[in-house]
N, C-alpha and C positions, 0 to 999 in steps of 0.2 A: 504494500500500500504506500502510495506516495502522496504527501501533502505539499502544496505550493502556496506561498503567500507572496504578495507584491507589496513592497514598502516604498513609499514615495516621499521625497523631501518636499515639505510644504513651504517653510520659511524659517529663518533663524535656526533654532535648535529643535525643530518640530518635524515629525514624520507621521504620515498616515499609513496604516497597514491594514490590508484586507485579510480575509480568512477564507478557507475553502467554502464556508457557508455564505460568503459574499458580504458579511458584515464588516465594518471598519472600526478602527480605534485610532486614537491619537497618542503618540509617544513623544516624550520630550525629555530634556536634560533637567532634572529637578534642581540642579545647582545654578541654573540660569534664570534670569527674570523673564518669565513667559507671560507676563501680564495677566489677563483673565482666562488664559487657556485652561481648559479642563482636559486632562489626559493622564497618561500613565508613564511611570519610569520603567524602562526595559527590565531591570533587575527585579523590581517589585512584581512585574508581570510573571516572572518565573515562579515566584512564590504563589501567586494566584493560580497559575497553571497546575502546580503541585496540589493545592487544595481542591481545585475543581476536578482533577483526575481522580483523586482518592475519594472525594465526596460522592461523585457519580457512582463509583464502585460500591461504596458503603450503602447508599440509598437503594441501589439495585439489589444488593445482597440481602438487606433487611426486608425488602419487599418480598423477595423469594422465600425468606425464612418466616414470613408473617410476623415480624417483630418491629412494627413501625413505632416511631417515637413522635412526640408532639412537635419537637423542634430540634434542629441540629445545626451546629456551625463548627467551622475549623479555623483555628488561629495559627498561622504559620509565621514564625520569626526566624529570620536569617541573619547571621553575623558575617560581615564582609571582612576580607583581609585588609590590612593597612596599605600594603604595597600594590602597585599596578602590575598587571591588570587586576583590579579588584574583583574578587569572586567570593561566593559563599563558601565558608569553610565549615560552618556548623549551622544546622537547620533544626528547629524544634517544631513539631507538628502536634498541636493540641486539639483533640476531638472533644467537643462539648455536646452532650445529649441532654434534652430537657423533656420531662414527662412525669407521669404519675405511677406508671406500672411498667418498669423496665424488665427486660429479659437480658440480664447482664451477660450471660453466657453467649447469647446470639450476637449481642453488640460487640463483644470482644472478638468473636469469631469473624464477624464481617470486617471489622477494622484490620485484624491481623491478615485476613486474606487479601485485602487491598494492599496493605503495606508489603507483604512478602511475596505475593503472587501476581496480582492483576495490574497495579498501577505502574505503567511504563514511565511516567514522569518521575515517580519515586525512585525507580531503578536508575534513571539518568542522573538524578541528584546524588545517588550513592557513589557514582563514579568520581565525584570531586568534593563531596562534603560528608561529614558525619551527620547522619539523620537520626534524631531521637523522636519518639512518639509518646503521648500520654492520652489516656481516656478519662474523661470526667463525666459523671452522671449527676444531673441536677434535678432533684425532686421538686415538682411544682406544688 
């Protein structure tokens, strides 16, 4: 399977990138003054991709296991190296589940399957960073 995106310089330190779905997003250098521009930093988008990849796995697996939760979010924190080229050396992925009646065993299984088997973005991150995960269950 091949994915292709086209990224076009718009002005100053701003680029627009499409996606195989044909949606676009704006990327910029957060260290520059970009005025009122709303967009994303490329490195932060990597963290979003990691959360999205794993989150889609987890929701799909929980649905198959009939173990839905009321709400779910993933907080990903990446630590960059000090020297150039700056890259993530450590990444923390925190899975937060909210509800009243959890099946802890199924939630743990779904997260672990995503982390260890299904999430390709997670596997890519492991090639250059130490990745740690935590699961938090919040009773409503």
